[in-house]
mmJSON file of the N, C-alpha and C atoms, coordinates in Angstrom:
{"data_MODEL":{"atom_site":{
"group_PDB":["ATOM","ATOM","ATOM","ATOM","ATOM","ATOM","ATOM","ATOM","ATOM","ATOM","ATOM","ATOM","ATOM","ATOM","ATOM","ATOM","ATOM","ATOM","ATOM","ATOM","ATOM","ATOM","ATOM","ATOM","ATOM","ATOM","ATOM","ATOM","ATOM","ATOM","ATOM","ATOM","ATOM","ATOM","ATOM","ATOM","ATOM","ATOM","ATOM","ATOM","ATOM","ATOM","ATOM","ATOM","ATOM","ATOM","ATOM","ATOM","ATOM","ATOM","ATOM","ATOM","ATOM","ATOM","ATOM","ATOM","ATOM","ATOM","ATOM","ATOM","ATOM","ATOM","ATOM","ATOM","ATOM","ATOM","ATOM","ATOM","ATOM","ATOM","ATOM","ATOM","ATOM","ATOM","ATOM","ATOM","ATOM","ATOM","ATOM","ATOM","ATOM","ATOM","ATOM","ATOM","ATOM","ATOM","ATOM","ATOM","ATOM","ATOM","ATOM","ATOM","ATOM","ATOM","ATOM","ATOM","ATOM","ATOM","ATOM","ATOM","ATOM","ATOM","ATOM","ATOM","ATOM","ATOM","ATOM","ATOM","ATOM","ATOM","ATOM","ATOM","ATOM","ATOM","ATOM","ATOM","ATOM","ATOM","ATOM","ATOM","ATOM","ATOM","ATOM","ATOM","ATOM","ATOM","ATOM","ATOM","ATOM","ATOM","ATOM","ATOM","ATOM","ATOM","ATOM","ATOM","ATOM","ATOM","ATOM","ATOM","ATOM","ATOM","ATOM","ATOM","ATOM","ATOM","ATOM","ATOM","ATOM","ATOM","ATOM","ATOM","ATOM","ATOM","ATOM","ATOM","ATOM","ATOM","ATOM","ATOM","ATOM","ATOM","ATOM","ATOM","ATOM","ATOM","ATOM","ATOM","ATOM","ATOM","ATOM","ATOM","ATOM","ATOM","ATOM","ATOM","ATOM","ATOM","ATOM","ATOM","ATOM","ATOM","ATOM","ATOM","ATOM","ATOM","ATOM","ATOM","ATOM","ATOM","ATOM","ATOM","ATOM","ATOM","ATOM","ATOM","ATOM","ATOM","ATOM","ATOM","ATOM","ATOM","ATOM","ATOM","ATOM","ATOM","ATOM","ATOM","ATOM","ATOM","ATOM","ATOM","ATOM","ATOM","ATOM","ATOM","ATOM","ATOM","ATOM","ATOM","ATOM","ATOM","ATOM","ATOM","ATOM","ATOM","ATOM","ATOM","ATOM","ATOM","ATOM","ATOM","ATOM","ATOM","ATOM","ATOM","ATOM","ATOM","ATOM","ATOM","ATOM","ATOM","ATOM"],
"id":[1,2,3,4,5,6,7,8,9,10,11,12,13,14,15,16,17,18,19,20,21,22,23,24,25,26,27,28,29,30,31,32,33,34,35,36,37,38,39,40,41,42,43,44,45,46,47,48,49,50,51,52,53,54,55,56,57,58,59,60,61,62,63,64,65,66,67,68,69,70,71,72,73,74,75,76,77,78,79,80,81,82,83,84,85,86,87,88,89,90,91,92,93,94,95,96,97,98,99,100,101,102,103,104,105,106,107,108,109,110,111,112,113,114,115,116,117,118,119,120,121,122,123,124,125,126,127,128,129,130,131,132,133,134,135,136,137,138,139,140,141,142,143,144,145,146,147,148,149,150,151,152,153,154,155,156,157,158,159,160,161,162,163,164,165,166,167,168,169,170,171,172,173,174,175,176,177,178,179,180,181,182,183,184,185,186,187,188,189,190,191,192,193,194,195,196,197,198,199,200,201,202,203,204,205,206,207,208,209,210,211,212,213,214,215,216,217,218,219,220,221,222,223,224,225,226,227,228,229,230,231,232,233,234,235,236,237,238,239,240,241,242,243],
"type_symbol":["N","C","C","N","C","C","N","C","C","N","C","C","N","C","C","N","C","C","N","C","C","N","C","C","N","C","C","N","C","C","N","C","C","N","C","C","N","C","C","N","C","C","N","C","C","N","C","C","N","C","C","N","C","C","N","C","C","N","C","C","N","C","C","N","C","C","N","C","C","N","C","C","N","C","C","N","C","C","N","C","C","N","C","C","N","C","C","N","C","C","N","C","C","N","C","C","N","C","C","N","C","C","N","C","C","N","C","C","N","C","C","N","C","C","N","C","C","N","C","C","N","C","C","N","C","C","N","C","C","N","C","C","N","C","C","N","C","C","N","C","C","N","C","C","N","C","C","N","C","C","N","C","C","N","C","C","N","C","C","N","C","C","N","C","C","N","C","C","N","C","C","N","C","C","N","C","C","N","C","C","N","C","C","N","C","C","N","C","C","N","C","C","N","C","C","N","C","C","N","C","C","N","C","C","N","C","C","N","C","C","N","C","C","N","C","C","N","C","C","N","C","C","N","C","C","N","C","C","N","C","C","N","C","C","N","C","C","N","C","C","N","C","C"],
"label_atom_id":["N","CA","C","N","CA","C","N","CA","C","N","CA","C","N","CA","C","N","CA","C","N","CA","C","N","CA","C","N","CA","C","N","CA","C","N","CA","C","N","CA","C","N","CA","C","N","CA","C","N","CA","C","N","CA","C","N","CA","C","N","CA","C","N","CA","C","N","CA","C","N","CA","C","N","CA","C","N","CA","C","N","CA","C","N","CA","C","N","CA","C","N","CA","C","N","CA","C","N","CA","C","N","CA","C","N","CA","C","N","CA","C","N","CA","C","N","CA","C","N","CA","C","N","CA","C","N","CA","C","N","CA","C","N","CA","C","N","CA","C","N","CA","C","N","CA","C","N","CA","C","N","CA","C","N","CA","C","N","CA","C","N","CA","C","N","CA","C","N","CA","C","N","CA","C","N","CA","C","N","CA","C","N","CA","C","N","CA","C","N","CA","C","N","CA","C","N","CA","C","N","CA","C","N","CA","C","N","CA","C","N","CA","C","N","CA","C","N","CA","C","N","CA","C","N","CA","C","N","CA","C","N","CA","C","N","CA","C","N","CA","C","N","CA","C","N","CA","C","N","CA","C","N","CA","C","N","CA","C","N","CA","C","N","CA","C","N","CA","C","N","CA","C","N","CA","C","N","CA","C","N","CA","C"],
"label_alt_id":[null,null,null,null,null,null,null,null,null,null,null,null,null,null,null,null,null,null,null,null,null,null,null,null,null,null,null,null,null,null,null,null,null,null,null,null,null,null,null,null,null,null,null,null,null,null,null,null,null,null,null,null,null,null,null,null,null,null,null,null,null,null,null,null,null,null,null,null,null,null,null,null,null,null,null,null,null,null,null,null,null,null,null,null,null,null,null,null,null,null,null,null,null,null,null,null,null,null,null,null,null,null,null,null,null,null,null,null,null,null,null,null,null,null,null,null,null,null,null,null,null,null,null,null,null,null,null,null,null,null,null,null,null,null,null,null,null,null,null,null,null,null,null,null,null,null,null,null,null,null,null,null,null,null,null,null,null,null,null,null,null,null,null,null,null,null,null,null,null,null,null,null,null,null,null,null,null,null,null,null,null,null,null,null,null,null,null,null,null,null,null,null,null,null,null,null,null,null,null,null,null,null,null,null,null,null,null,null,null,null,null,null,null,null,null,null,null,null,null,null,null,null,null,null,null,null,null,null,null,null,null,null,null,null,null,null,null,null,null,null,null,null,null],
"label_comp_id":["MET","MET","MET","PRO","PRO","PRO","PRO","PRO","PRO","LEU","LEU","LEU","VAL","VAL","VAL","ALA","ALA","ALA","ARG","ARG","ARG","ALA","ALA","ALA","VAL","VAL","VAL","ARG","ARG","ARG","LEU","LEU","LEU","ALA","ALA","ALA","GLU","GLU","GLU","ARG","ARG","ARG","LEU","LEU","LEU","ALA","ALA","ALA","PHE","PHE","PHE","PRO","PRO","PRO","PHE","PHE","PHE","SER","SER","SER","CYS","CYS","CYS","ARG","ARG","ARG","PRO","PRO","PRO","GLU","GLU","GLU","GLN","GLN","GLN","GLY","GLY","GLY","ARG","ARG","ARG","LEU","LEU","LEU","LEU","LEU","LEU","GLN","GLN","GLN","THR","THR","THR","LEU","LEU","LEU","ALA","ALA","ALA","GLY","GLY","GLY","GLY","GLY","GLY","VAL","VAL","VAL","PRO","PRO","PRO","SER","SER","SER","SER","SER","SER","VAL","VAL","VAL","ALA","ALA","ALA","GLU","GLU","GLU","THR","THR","THR","GLY","GLY","GLY","THR","THR","THR","GLY","GLY","GLY","CYS","CYS","CYS","GLY","GLY","GLY","VAL","VAL","VAL","GLY","GLY","GLY","LEU","LEU","LEU","ALA","ALA","ALA","TRP","TRP","TRP","LEU","LEU","LEU","VAL","VAL","VAL","THR","THR","THR","GLY","GLY","GLY","ALA","ALA","ALA","SER","SER","SER","PRO","PRO","PRO","GLN","GLN","GLN","VAL","VAL","VAL","ARG","ARG","ARG","VAL","VAL","VAL","ILE","ILE","ILE","SER","SER","SER","VAL","VAL","VAL","GLU","GLU","GLU","ARG","ARG","ARG","ASP","ASP","ASP","ALA","ALA","ALA","GLU","GLU","GLU","ARG","ARG","ARG","ALA","ALA","ALA","ASP","ASP","ASP","VAL","VAL","VAL","MET","MET","MET","ALA","ALA","ALA","ASP","ASP","ASP","LEU","LEU","LEU","THR","THR","THR"],
"label_asym_id":["A","A","A","A","A","A","A","A","A","A","A","A","A","A","A","A","A","A","A","A","A","A","A","A","A","A","A","A","A","A","A","A","A","A","A","A","A","A","A","A","A","A","A","A","A","A","A","A","A","A","A","A","A","A","A","A","A","A","A","A","A","A","A","A","A","A","A","A","A","A","A","A","A","A","A","A","A","A","A","A","A","A","A","A","A","A","A","A","A","A","A","A","A","A","A","A","A","A","A","A","A","A","A","A","A","A","A","A","A","A","A","A","A","A","A","A","A","A","A","A","A","A","A","A","A","A","A","A","A","A","A","A","A","A","A","A","A","A","A","A","A","A","A","A","A","A","A","A","A","A","A","A","A","A","A","A","A","A","A","A","A","A","A","A","A","A","A","A","A","A","A","A","A","A","A","A","A","A","A","A","A","A","A","A","A","A","A","A","A","A","A","A","A","A","A","A","A","A","A","A","A","A","A","A","A","A","A","A","A","A","A","A","A","A","A","A","A","A","A","A","A","A","A","A","A","A","A","A","A","A","A","A","A","A","A","A","A","A","A","A","A","A","A"],
"label_entity_id":["1","1","1","1","1","1","1","1","1","1","1","1","1","1","1","1","1","1","1","1","1","1","1","1","1","1","1","1","1","1","1","1","1","1","1","1","1","1","1","1","1","1","1","1","1","1","1","1","1","1","1","1","1","1","1","1","1","1","1","1","1","1","1","1","1","1","1","1","1","1","1","1","1","1","1","1","1","1","1","1","1","1","1","1","1","1","1","1","1","1","1","1","1","1","1","1","1","1","1","1","1","1","1","1","1","1","1","1","1","1","1","1","1","1","1","1","1","1","1","1","1","1","1","1","1","1","1","1","1","1","1","1","1","1","1","1","1","1","1","1","1","1","1","1","1","1","1","1","1","1","1","1","1","1","1","1","1","1","1","1","1","1","1","1","1","1","1","1","1","1","1","1","1","1","1","1","1","1","1","1","1","1","1","1","1","1","1","1","1","1","1","1","1","1","1","1","1","1","1","1","1","1","1","1","1","1","1","1","1","1","1","1","1","1","1","1","1","1","1","1","1","1","1","1","1","1","1","1","1","1","1","1","1","1","1","1","1","1","1","1","1","1","1"],
"label_seq_id":[1,1,1,2,2,2,3,3,3,4,4,4,5,5,5,6,6,6,7,7,7,8,8,8,9,9,9,10,10,10,11,11,11,12,12,12,13,13,13,14,14,14,15,15,15,16,16,16,17,17,17,18,18,18,19,19,19,20,20,20,21,21,21,22,22,22,23,23,23,24,24,24,25,25,25,26,26,26,27,27,27,28,28,28,29,29,29,30,30,30,31,31,31,32,32,32,33,33,33,34,34,34,35,35,35,36,36,36,37,37,37,38,38,38,39,39,39,40,40,40,41,41,41,42,42,42,43,43,43,44,44,44,45,45,45,46,46,46,47,47,47,48,48,48,49,49,49,50,50,50,51,51,51,52,52,52,53,53,53,54,54,54,55,55,55,56,56,56,57,57,57,58,58,58,59,59,59,60,60,60,61,61,61,62,62,62,63,63,63,64,64,64,65,65,65,66,66,66,67,67,67,68,68,68,69,69,69,70,70,70,71,71,71,72,72,72,73,73,73,74,74,74,75,75,75,76,76,76,77,77,77,78,78,78,79,79,79,80,80,80,81,81,81],
"pdbx_PDB_ins_code":[null,null,null,null,null,null,null,null,null,null,null,null,null,null,null,null,null,null,null,null,null,null,null,null,null,null,null,null,null,null,null,null,null,null,null,null,null,null,null,null,null,null,null,null,null,null,null,null,null,null,null,null,null,null,null,null,null,null,null,null,null,null,null,null,null,null,null,null,null,null,null,null,null,null,null,null,null,null,null,null,null,null,null,null,null,null,null,null,null,null,null,null,null,null,null,null,null,null,null,null,null,null,null,null,null,null,null,null,null,null,null,null,null,null,null,null,null,null,null,null,null,null,null,null,null,null,null,null,null,null,null,null,null,null,null,null,null,null,null,null,null,null,null,null,null,null,null,null,null,null,null,null,null,null,null,null,null,null,null,null,null,null,null,null,null,null,null,null,null,null,null,null,null,null,null,null,null,null,null,null,null,null,null,null,null,null,null,null,null,null,null,null,null,null,null,null,null,null,null,null,null,null,null,null,null,null,null,null,null,null,null,null,null,null,null,null,null,null,null,null,null,null,null,null,null,null,null,null,null,null,null,null,null,null,null,null,null,null,null,null,null,null,null],
"Cartn_x":[-7.74,-6.553,-7.922,-7.719,-8.744,-8.174,-8.399,-7.788,-6.821,-7.258,-6.309,-4.428,-4.723,-3.823,-3.123,-3.675,-3.242,-2.147,-2.64,-1.932,-1.062,-0.944,0.321,1.487,0.935,1.943,2.5,1.65,2.074,3.61,3.25,4.209,5.209,4.855,6.264,6.824,6.509,7.222,8.05,7.427,8.063,9.12,9.288,10.458,10.738,10.533,11.863,12.107,10.734,10.752,10.525,11.203,11.007,10.514,9.871,9.687,8.346,7.282,5.876,5.451,4.378,3.554,3.064,3.457,2.412,1.032,0.331,-1.285,-1.671,-0.675,-1.345,-1.525,-0.448,-0.218,-1.134,-1.394,-2.227,-3.767,-4.192,-5.707,-5.721,-4.572,-5.028,-5.176,-4.16,-4.168,-5.48,-6.193,-7.29,-8.506,-8.371,-8.938,-9.201,-8.302,-7.887,-8.456,-8.25,-8.612,-10.16,-10.733,-12.495,-12.829,-11.897,-12.439,-11.997,-11.448,-10.795,-11.917,-12.141,-13.398,-13.475,-11.936,-11.453,-10.675,-9.276,-8.079,-7.087,-6.481,-5.274,-3.898,-2.901,-1.535,-0.532,0.494,1.371,2.603,3.834,5.332,5.606,6.707,7.44,6.221,5.632,4.795,5.257,6.658,7.098,6.162,5.691,4.945,3.634,3.371,1.426,0.966,1.495,1.161,0.475,0.847,0.448,-0.595,-0.697,-1.275,-2.901,-2.377,-3.476,-4.784,-3.813,-4.984,-5.36,-4.684,-5.519,-6.726,-6.425,-7.841,-8.62,-8.088,-9.487,-10.513,-9.564,-10.592,-11.262,-10.739,-11.202,-12.514,-13.2,-14.738,-14.761,-15.456,-15.146,-14.846,-15.237,-15.072,-13.512,-12.666,-11.656,-10.704,-10.017,-8.887,-7.707,-6.731,-5.62,-4.483,-3.48,-2.297,-1.207,0.007,0.969,2.298,3.306,4.37,5.626,6.295,7.255,8.413,9.579,10.498,11.489,11.587,12.01,11.016,11.236,10.484,10.436,11.02,10.943,9.715,9.893,8.991,7.862,7.781,6.56,5.86,6.731,5.646,5.225,5.886,5.378,4.238,4.048,3.139,2.042,2.059,0.984,0.116,0.501,-0.095,-0.979,-0.994,-1.614,-2.867,-3.486,-4.672,-5.361],
"Cartn_y":[9.898,10.537,10.164,11.017,11.182,10.241,9.884,8.874,9.505,10.81,11.034,11.384,11.883,12.08,11.045,10.048,8.567,8.119,8.245,8.072,8.631,9.856,10.937,10.429,9.955,9.697,8.457,7.465,6.383,6.437,7.698,8.261,8.466,9.415,10.156,8.56,7.998,6.827,5.889,5.491,4.912,5.386,6.908,7.383,8.392,7.663,8.076,9.292,10.296,12.058,12.045,12.529,12.984,14.327,15.041,16.415,16.539,15.81,15.921,16.477,17.331,18.169,16.71,17.064,16.402,16.37,15.232,15.278,16.566,16.813,18.213,19.23,19.646,20.296,20.803,19.018,18.804,19.239,18.974,19.379,20.685,21.485,23.199,23.303,22.884,23.209,23.393,22.114,21.641,22.217,22.866,23.994,25.057,25.407,27.011,26.922,25.921,25.78,25.884,25.214,25.127,26.396,27.68,29.126,29.888,29.37,30.053,30.091,31.102,31.532,30.908,31.169,31.048,30.117,30.488,30.126,29.827,29.01,28.642,28.154,28.316,27.905,27.372,26.653,26.272,26.279,26.194,26.081,24.732,23.842,23.18,21.712,20.97,20.342,18.881,18.617,17.291,16.424,15.561,14.237,14.603,15.621,15.975,15.837,15.642,15.207,16.505,17.995,19.074,19.765,18.971,19.55,18.587,17.224,16.529,17.267,17.519,18.291,19.437,20.038,21.314,20.854,20.274,19.701,18.962,18.247,17.789,18.93,20.17,20.77,21.665,21.799,23.203,22.484,23.372,23.426,23.201,22.368,21.934,22.744,23.943,25.396,26.261,25.624,26.305,26.164,26.602,26.226,26.199,24.785,24.624,24.555,25.09,24.984,25.173,23.997,23.653,23.531,24.314,24.16,23.206,22.276,21.567,21.596,22.268,22.336,20.954,20.197,19.1,17.927,18.024,17.321,16.204,15.302,13.917,13.433,14.168,14.322,14.974,15.917,16.429,15.628,14.535,13.546,12.62,11.941,11.006,11.279,12.718,13.333,13.403,14.063,14.179,13.19,11.645,10.699,10.3,10.998,10.939,10.817,11.799,11.446,10.683],
"Cartn_z":[6.398,5.734,4.21,3.593,1.84,1.535,0.471,-0.475,-1.445,-2.126,-2.649,-1.991,-1.014,0.293,0.21,0.568,0.644,-0.078,-1.575,-2.711,-3.06,-2.185,-2.857,-1.555,-0.273,0.755,0.292,-0.259,-0.708,-2.07,-2.804,-3.839,-3.115,-2.43,-1.806,-0.991,-0.222,0.449,-0.703,-1.983,-3.027,-3.329,-3.811,-4.026,-3.009,-1.745,-0.495,-0.531,-0.678,-0.603,0.924,1.594,3.017,3.49,2.064,2.869,2.487,2.585,2.565,3.676,3.632,5.032,5.677,7.108,8.33,8.131,8.726,8.518,9.344,9.953,10.787,10.018,9.315,8.347,7.199,6.809,5.7,6.167,7.303,7.811,7.815,7.942,8.014,6.434,5.695,3.996,4.119,4.35,3.873,4.139,5.569,6.058,5.427,5.013,4.468,2.988,2.314,0.974,0.802,2.197,2.062,2.207,2.369,2.497,0.92,-0.07,-1.059,-1.946,-2.774,-3.63,-5.145,-5.365,-6.954,-6.959,-6.629,-7.071,-5.982,-5.672,-4.885,-5.315,-4.857,-5.741,-4.818,-4.802,-4.178,-4.855,-4.517,-5.398,-4.38,-5.435,-4.661,-4.565,-5.614,-5.462,-5.059,-5.111,-4.305,-4.989,-3.661,-4.313,-4.613,-4.011,-4.337,-2.918,-1.644,-0.633,-0.106,0.432,0.349,-0.863,-1.895,-2.996,-3.18,-2.405,-2.468,-1.438,-0.244,0.988,0.389,-0.291,-0.949,-1.485,-2.429,-3.351,-2.754,-1.668,-1.036,-0.115,0.041,1.286,0.483,-1.264,-2.253,-2.797,-2.941,-3.443,-5.157,-5.438,-7.047,-8.143,-7.829,-8.404,-8.357,-7.348,-7.381,-7.775,-8.684,-9.586,-8.438,-8.548,-7.343,-8.564,-8.279,-9.22,-8.336,-9.128,-8.368,-9.098,-8.71,-9.56,-9.143,-9.974,-9.351,-10.336,-10.064,-10.708,-11.427,-10.352,-10.955,-11.676,-13.232,-14.327,-14.295,-13.572,-13.112,-12.231,-11.04,-10.062,-10.673,-11.247,-12.075,-12.851,-13.59,-14.143,-13.352,-12.575,-11.474,-11.107,-10.4,-9.501,-10.515,-12.158,-12.754,-12.823,-12.596,-12.472,-11.486,-10.824,-9.555,-9.124,-9.829,-9.965,-10.596],
"occupancy":[1.0,1.0,1.0,1.0,1.0,1.0,1.0,1.0,1.0,1.0,1.0,1.0,1.0,1.0,1.0,1.0,1.0,1.0,1.0,1.0,1.0,1.0,1.0,1.0,1.0,1.0,1.0,1.0,1.0,1.0,1.0,1.0,1.0,1.0,1.0,1.0,1.0,1.0,1.0,1.0,1.0,1.0,1.0,1.0,1.0,1.0,1.0,1.0,1.0,1.0,1.0,1.0,1.0,1.0,1.0,1.0,1.0,1.0,1.0,1.0,1.0,1.0,1.0,1.0,1.0,1.0,1.0,1.0,1.0,1.0,1.0,1.0,1.0,1.0,1.0,1.0,1.0,1.0,1.0,1.0,1.0,1.0,1.0,1.0,1.0,1.0,1.0,1.0,1.0,1.0,1.0,1.0,1.0,1.0,1.0,1.0,1.0,1.0,1.0,1.0,1.0,1.0,1.0,1.0,1.0,1.0,1.0,1.0,1.0,1.0,1.0,1.0,1.0,1.0,1.0,1.0,1.0,1.0,1.0,1.0,1.0,1.0,1.0,1.0,1.0,1.0,1.0,1.0,1.0,1.0,1.0,1.0,1.0,1.0,1.0,1.0,1.0,1.0,1.0,1.0,1.0,1.0,1.0,1.0,1.0,1.0,1.0,1.0,1.0,1.0,1.0,1.0,1.0,1.0,1.0,1.0,1.0,1.0,1.0,1.0,1.0,1.0,1.0,1.0,1.0,1.0,1.0,1.0,1.0,1.0,1.0,1.0,1.0,1.0,1.0,1.0,1.0,1.0,1.0,1.0,1.0,1.0,1.0,1.0,1.0,1.0,1.0,1.0,1.0,1.0,1.0,1.0,1.0,1.0,1.0,1.0,1.0,1.0,1.0,1.0,1.0,1.0,1.0,1.0,1.0,1.0,1.0,1.0,1.0,1.0,1.0,1.0,1.0,1.0,1.0,1.0,1.0,1.0,1.0,1.0,1.0,1.0,1.0,1.0,1.0,1.0,1.0,1.0,1.0,1.0,1.0,1.0,1.0,1.0,1.0,1.0,1.0,1.0,1.0,1.0,1.0,1.0,1.0],
"B_iso_or_equiv":[0.0,0.0,0.0,0.0,0.0,0.0,0.0,0.0,0.0,0.0,0.0,0.0,0.0,0.0,0.0,0.0,0.0,0.0,0.0,0.0,0.0,0.0,0.0,0.0,0.0,0.0,0.0,0.0,0.0,0.0,0.0,0.0,0.0,0.0,0.0,0.0,0.0,0.0,0.0,0.0,0.0,0.0,0.0,0.0,0.0,0.0,0.0,0.0,0.0,0.0,0.0,0.0,0.0,0.0,0.0,0.0,0.0,0.0,0.0,0.0,0.0,0.0,0.0,0.0,0.0,0.0,0.0,0.0,0.0,0.0,0.0,0.0,0.0,0.0,0.0,0.0,0.0,0.0,0.0,0.0,0.0,0.0,0.0,0.0,0.0,0.0,0.0,0.0,0.0,0.0,0.0,0.0,0.0,0.0,0.0,0.0,0.0,0.0,0.0,0.0,0.0,0.0,0.0,0.0,0.0,0.0,0.0,0.0,0.0,0.0,0.0,0.0,0.0,0.0,0.0,0.0,0.0,0.0,0.0,0.0,0.0,0.0,0.0,0.0,0.0,0.0,0.0,0.0,0.0,0.0,0.0,0.0,0.0,0.0,0.0,0.0,0.0,0.0,0.0,0.0,0.0,0.0,0.0,0.0,0.0,0.0,0.0,0.0,0.0,0.0,0.0,0.0,0.0,0.0,0.0,0.0,0.0,0.0,0.0,0.0,0.0,0.0,0.0,0.0,0.0,0.0,0.0,0.0,0.0,0.0,0.0,0.0,0.0,0.0,0.0,0.0,0.0,0.0,0.0,0.0,0.0,0.0,0.0,0.0,0.0,0.0,0.0,0.0,0.0,0.0,0.0,0.0,0.0,0.0,0.0,0.0,0.0,0.0,0.0,0.0,0.0,0.0,0.0,0.0,0.0,0.0,0.0,0.0,0.0,0.0,0.0,0.0,0.0,0.0,0.0,0.0,0.0,0.0,0.0,0.0,0.0,0.0,0.0,0.0,0.0,0.0,0.0,0.0,0.0,0.0,0.0,0.0,0.0,0.0,0.0,0.0,0.0,0.0,0.0,0.0,0.0,0.0,0.0],
"pdbx_formal_charge":[null,null,null,null,null,null,null,null,null,null,null,null,null,null,null,null,null,null,null,null,null,null,null,null,null,null,null,null,null,null,null,null,null,null,null,null,null,null,null,null,null,null,null,null,null,null,null,null,null,null,null,null,null,null,null,null,null,null,null,null,null,null,null,null,null,null,null,null,null,null,null,null,null,null,null,null,null,null,null,null,null,null,null,null,null,null,null,null,null,null,null,null,null,null,null,null,null,null,null,null,null,null,null,null,null,null,null,null,null,null,null,null,null,null,null,null,null,null,null,null,null,null,null,null,null,null,null,null,null,null,null,null,null,null,null,null,null,null,null,null,null,null,null,null,null,null,null,null,null,null,null,null,null,null,null,null,null,null,null,null,null,null,null,null,null,null,null,null,null,null,null,null,null,null,null,null,null,null,null,null,null,null,null,null,null,null,null,null,null,null,null,null,null,null,null,null,null,null,null,null,null,null,null,null,null,null,null,null,null,null,null,null,null,null,null,null,null,null,null,null,null,null,null,null,null,null,null,null,null,null,null,null,null,null,null,null,null,null,null,null,null,null,null],
"auth_seq_id":[1,1,1,2,2,2,3,3,3,4,4,4,5,5,5,6,6,6,7,7,7,8,8,8,9,9,9,10,10,10,11,11,11,12,12,12,13,13,13,14,14,14,15,15,15,16,16,16,17,17,17,18,18,18,19,19,19,20,20,20,21,21,21,22,22,22,23,23,23,24,24,24,25,25,25,26,26,26,27,27,27,28,28,28,29,29,29,30,30,30,31,31,31,32,32,32,33,33,33,34,34,34,35,35,35,36,36,36,37,37,37,38,38,38,39,39,39,40,40,40,41,41,41,42,42,42,43,43,43,44,44,44,45,45,45,46,46,46,47,47,47,48,48,48,49,49,49,50,50,50,51,51,51,52,52,52,53,53,53,54,54,54,55,55,55,56,56,56,57,57,57,58,58,58,59,59,59,60,60,60,61,61,61,62,62,62,63,63,63,64,64,64,65,65,65,66,66,66,67,67,67,68,68,68,69,69,69,70,70,70,71,71,71,72,72,72,73,73,73,74,74,74,75,75,75,76,76,76,77,77,77,78,78,78,79,79,79,80,80,80,81,81,81],
"auth_comp_id":["MET","MET","MET","PRO","PRO","PRO","PRO","PRO","PRO","LEU","LEU","LEU","VAL","VAL","VAL","ALA","ALA","ALA","ARG","ARG","ARG","ALA","ALA","ALA","VAL","VAL","VAL","ARG","ARG","ARG","LEU","LEU","LEU","ALA","ALA","ALA","GLU","GLU","GLU","ARG","ARG","ARG","LEU","LEU","LEU","ALA","ALA","ALA","PHE","PHE","PHE","PRO","PRO","PRO","PHE","PHE","PHE","SER","SER","SER","CYS","CYS","CYS","ARG","ARG","ARG","PRO","PRO","PRO","GLU","GLU","GLU","GLN","GLN","GLN","GLY","GLY","GLY","ARG","ARG","ARG","LEU","LEU","LEU","LEU","LEU","LEU","GLN","GLN","GLN","THR","THR","THR","LEU","LEU","LEU","ALA","ALA","ALA","GLY","GLY","GLY","GLY","GLY","GLY","VAL","VAL","VAL","PRO","PRO","PRO","SER","SER","SER","SER","SER","SER","VAL","VAL","VAL","ALA","ALA","ALA","GLU","GLU","GLU","THR","THR","THR","GLY","GLY","GLY","THR","THR","THR","GLY","GLY","GLY","CYS","CYS","CYS","GLY","GLY","GLY","VAL","VAL","VAL","GLY","GLY","GLY","LEU","LEU","LEU","ALA","ALA","ALA","TRP","TRP","TRP","LEU","LEU","LEU","VAL","VAL","VAL","THR","THR","THR","GLY","GLY","GLY","ALA","ALA","ALA","SER","SER","SER","PRO","PRO","PRO","GLN","GLN","GLN","VAL","VAL","VAL","ARG","ARG","ARG","VAL","VAL","VAL","ILE","ILE","ILE","SER","SER","SER","VAL","VAL","VAL","GLU","GLU","GLU","ARG","ARG","ARG","ASP","ASP","ASP","ALA","ALA","ALA","GLU","GLU","GLU","ARG","ARG","ARG","ALA","ALA","ALA","ASP","ASP","ASP","VAL","VAL","VAL","MET","MET","MET","ALA","ALA","ALA","ASP","ASP","ASP","LEU","LEU","LEU","THR","THR","THR"],
"auth_asym_id":["A","A","A","A","A","A","A","A","A","A","A","A","A","A","A","A","A","A","A","A","A","A","A","A","A","A","A","A","A","A","A","A","A","A","A","A","A","A","A","A","A","A","A","A","A","A","A","A","A","A","A","A","A","A","A","A","A","A","A","A","A","A","A","A","A","A","A","A","A","A","A","A","A","A","A","A","A","A","A","A","A","A","A","A","A","A","A","A","A","A","A","A","A","A","A","A","A","A","A","A","A","A","A","A","A","A","A","A","A","A","A","A","A","A","A","A","A","A","A","A","A","A","A","A","A","A","A","A","A","A","A","A","A","A","A","A","A","A","A","A","A","A","A","A","A","A","A","A","A","A","A","A","A","A","A","A","A","A","A","A","A","A","A","A","A","A","A","A","A","A","A","A","A","A","A","A","A","A","A","A","A","A","A","A","A","A","A","A","A","A","A","A","A","A","A","A","A","A","A","A","A","A","A","A","A","A","A","A","A","A","A","A","A","A","A","A","A","A","A","A","A","A","A","A","A","A","A","A","A","A","A","A","A","A","A","A","A","A","A","A","A","A","A"],
"auth_atom_id":["N","CA","C","N","CA","C","N","CA","C","N","CA","C","N","CA","C","N","CA","C","N","CA","C","N","CA","C","N","CA","C","N","CA","C","N","CA","C","N","CA","C","N","CA","C","N","CA","C","N","CA","C","N","CA","C","N","CA","C","N","CA","C","N","CA","C","N","CA","C","N","CA","C","N","CA","C","N","CA","C","N","CA","C","N","CA","C","N","CA","C","N","CA","C","N","CA","C","N","CA","C","N","CA","C","N","CA","C","N","CA","C","N","CA","C","N","CA","C","N","CA","C","N","CA","C","N","CA","C","N","CA","C","N","CA","C","N","CA","C","N","CA","C","N","CA","C","N","CA","C","N","CA","C","N","CA","C","N","CA","C","N","CA","C","N","CA","C","N","CA","C","N","CA","C","N","CA","C","N","CA","C","N","CA","C","N","CA","C","N","CA","C","N","CA","C","N","CA","C","N","CA","C","N","CA","C","N","CA","C","N","CA","C","N","CA","C","N","CA","C","N","CA","C","N","CA","C","N","CA","C","N","CA","C","N","CA","C","N","CA","C","N","CA","C","N","CA","C","N","CA","C","N","CA","C","N","CA","C","N","CA","C","N","CA","C","N","CA","C","N","CA","C","N","CA","C","N","CA","C","N","CA","C"],
"pdbx_PDB_model_num":[1,1,1,1,1,1,1,1,1,1,1,1,1,1,1,1,1,1,1,1,1,1,1,1,1,1,1,1,1,1,1,1,1,1,1,1,1,1,1,1,1,1,1,1,1,1,1,1,1,1,1,1,1,1,1,1,1,1,1,1,1,1,1,1,1,1,1,1,1,1,1,1,1,1,1,1,1,1,1,1,1,1,1,1,1,1,1,1,1,1,1,1,1,1,1,1,1,1,1,1,1,1,1,1,1,1,1,1,1,1,1,1,1,1,1,1,1,1,1,1,1,1,1,1,1,1,1,1,1,1,1,1,1,1,1,1,1,1,1,1,1,1,1,1,1,1,1,1,1,1,1,1,1,1,1,1,1,1,1,1,1,1,1,1,1,1,1,1,1,1,1,1,1,1,1,1,1,1,1,1,1,1,1,1,1,1,1,1,1,1,1,1,1,1,1,1,1,1,1,1,1,1,1,1,1,1,1,1,1,1,1,1,1,1,1,1,1,1,1,1,1,1,1,1,1,1,1,1,1,1,1,1,1,1,1,1,1,1,1,1,1,1,1]
}}}
């Protein structure tokens, strides 16, 4: 598991957030992000597990955007990296 993903998983566990993607789904996101040429976006950041998979798969020049409507969770997740 990539380090960023592991940190997001620990955050989700600490916050008792049960809706993160499973590792199988994450590996698919990682693979799909590898083929993105410019930007990729997701809605519902949660604790950032899916986002972390996307970031680890995307090329450095790819812009990755995520939106979370829960302000508290978004604030906590923003410190993930």
